[in-house]
N, C-alpha and C positions, 0 to 999 in steps of 0.2 A: 058865328055860323059859317062865315066866309073862310075862317082858318080851318074849320073842320073839313070843308070841301077840299081845301088845298092838301091837307094831310091824307085824305082818302085817295086823292089823285096820285100822290107820291107812293103810297102803299100799292096801289094798283100797278104803278109803273115798275116797282120792285118785283111784284109777282110776274109781270110780263117778262122781265129780264130772266127770272128763274125758269119760266116756261121756255124761253128762247134758247138759253145757254146751259141750263142745268140738265134737262132731260136728254139732250143729244149725247152728253158725256156718259150718262148712265147707259144709254143704248149702245154706245161704242164699247163700254166696258163689258156689257153682256155679250156683244158680238165677239170681242176678243176672247172671252171665256169659252165660247163655243168653238173657237178655232183650236185645232189640235197642234201641240208642239212635240214632235218626235224626240225621244230620248235614246237611251242605250238599248241596243239589241243584245240580249243575253242568250248564249247558247248553253243549254243544259248538258250534263254529262250524257253522252250517247249510250244506248243499249245495243244489243246485237242487231236489232231490226227496226228500231225507232229512234227518232230525233226530236228533242223538245226545245222550245224557244219561248222567250219572254221579251216583249218590246214595251219598255216603260215610256209613258207619255205624261204630258201636262195638258190642262185644258179639256176640250171636248165635253163641256158641261152638259150639252144636250145628247151626248152619247150616240151621235150619228156617224162617227168615223168608222172605218173598217179596214181590215188587212186581208187581202187575197194572197193565197199561197200556191206556189208551183215548185216543182223540183225535177231534177234529172241526174243521171249518173254523169260523172266527169267524163268529158269527151263526146257525149251524145248531143244532138242538136234539138231534139223535140222535148218540150217541157210537158210534164204531167201535172194535172191539177191536184192540189191537196185540199184538206179541210181548212176553211178560213180560221184565223185566230179568234179566240173568244174574248169579248170585251169584258173587262173586270174593273170594278172600282168600289171599294167599300163593303164588299160582301164578307160576311163573318163566317169562318169555319171553326165550329166550336164542338168540343166533346167534353162531357161532364168529367169532373175531378181533375181538370187542368191538363188533360192529355193534349188537346189542341185548343188554341184560342188565337186565331190568326185573322187579321183584317187584310183583305186584298188591296194592294196598291192600285194606283191609276195605271192601267196597263192593258196589253193584249197578250194572250198566251195560247199555246197549242202545240200539236205534235204532227210529225209526218210519220206515217205508220207503214208496216209491212214492207220493209226494205230488205236488203241483203247484207249479211255480216261482212265486216272488213272491206267496205266499199266506200269510195269517196263520192259524195253527192254535192251538187250545187242546189242551194235552196234560195228561192226568190220570194221576196215579200214586197207587196205593193200597198202602201198605206194611202188612204184617200179620205177626204173630208169635204163635203159640199160647202162648208163654211170657210174653207181655206186653211192654211198652215202658218203658224207663227214662226218667223225666221226663215221661211221657205217661200219661193215664188211658185205659183201654181197651186193646185189642189191635190197633187199626188207626190209620193216619194217612194223610190224603189231602192231596196237593198238586196244584195246577193252575197251569200256566204258559202264557204266550202267546209263540209264536215264529214269525217269518216266514222262509220259505224264501228262498233267494237268487234274484234275477231272472236271467234268461238274459243273459250278457254281450253287449253290443252294441258295434259299432265306434264310436269317438269321431267326432263330427261334423267335417266338413271335412278328412277324410283324403285323401291322394293315392293314385293308382292306378298301379302299375308292372306292366308286361307282360313275361313271361319266355317265350322261344321256344327250341326246340332249334336247333342250328346248321344242320340240314338242313331247316328249316321252309320250305315253298314258298308259303304263303299271304300275305295282306296282314297286315302287322304294325302294331299300334297303338303309338303313341308315348306315353311313353318306353318303348322296347323294349330288352331285355337278353338276352344269350345264355346266361345261367345264373342259378339262384336266388340264389347268393351275390353275383353281380354286381349284382342288383337290391337285395339286402338291404344290402350294404355299398357305400361309395364306391369301394372298391378291391377288385378281384377277381383279382389276379395270383396265380400259384402259387408254389411253392418256399417258402423260409424266411420270406418276408414275408406268407404267406397269413393269418397271425393278426394282422397289423398293420392290417387294414381296420377302419374305423369304421362303425357302422350308419348307413345312409341313412334307413331307415324309422323312423317315430315312431308312437306310439299312434294308432290309427285308420286308418293306411295299409293298403292292400290290394295284394297281389301276385296276379296271375292267371297261369295256365298254360293252353295250348291242350289240348283234348281230342281233337284230330285232327292230322294231319300237314300240313294246309293244301292238299292236292292235291284237285282236283275229284273224282277217283275213289278217294281215299284213305280212311283210317279216319275216319269221320265219324258220330257218333251223334246229330247234330242240335243239340248244344250245343257251342259252339266254345271256351268258356273256363270255367275253374273257379277259384274264389277260394281262396287259401291263407291 
């Protein structure tokens, strides 16, 4: 009976040690998992008036971190607020038949919208997490990047002009003139099985025009006789 009591005391002592030393380690691990660790900030290919960004992270298991966004033209002093980046982690983007099947990584993502073409902007991102940041002192981290929006595409210099008219057009035709869009676009515009055998006549910078009226003096005429394609 005495030995049984001794073994019970030892077991209780072991349980006490687990309670004193085991649970704090688990709590620390959970706390570290809730802390965000900033990774690479990726700049997507810009469009004419929009800029896209992805900021990869690790941690933030409780998903309470955030990223505030502001921007300005290069040379300006006043920052303008943008939409905060969206928190993503594990969301599935799926479309039937295997068109899309993507799992979102642990990250923030978003865009700065309604900008001006061919303009350099400074974009500022402030990540914050009330749980703190792994590898960083404090609870916030700021990154500023410079990105230029795309210029508006322009035709290449020295392009040729091809004019397309409907078969019943009655007005004066400018040369070279063609009876259909594909006839102007390709060297060959026959129908049937050989329709796909045509090779493009047009090259970068070329312009194809079509009339905006039927060419008759009293016909459909809005004052502008041609439109570029």
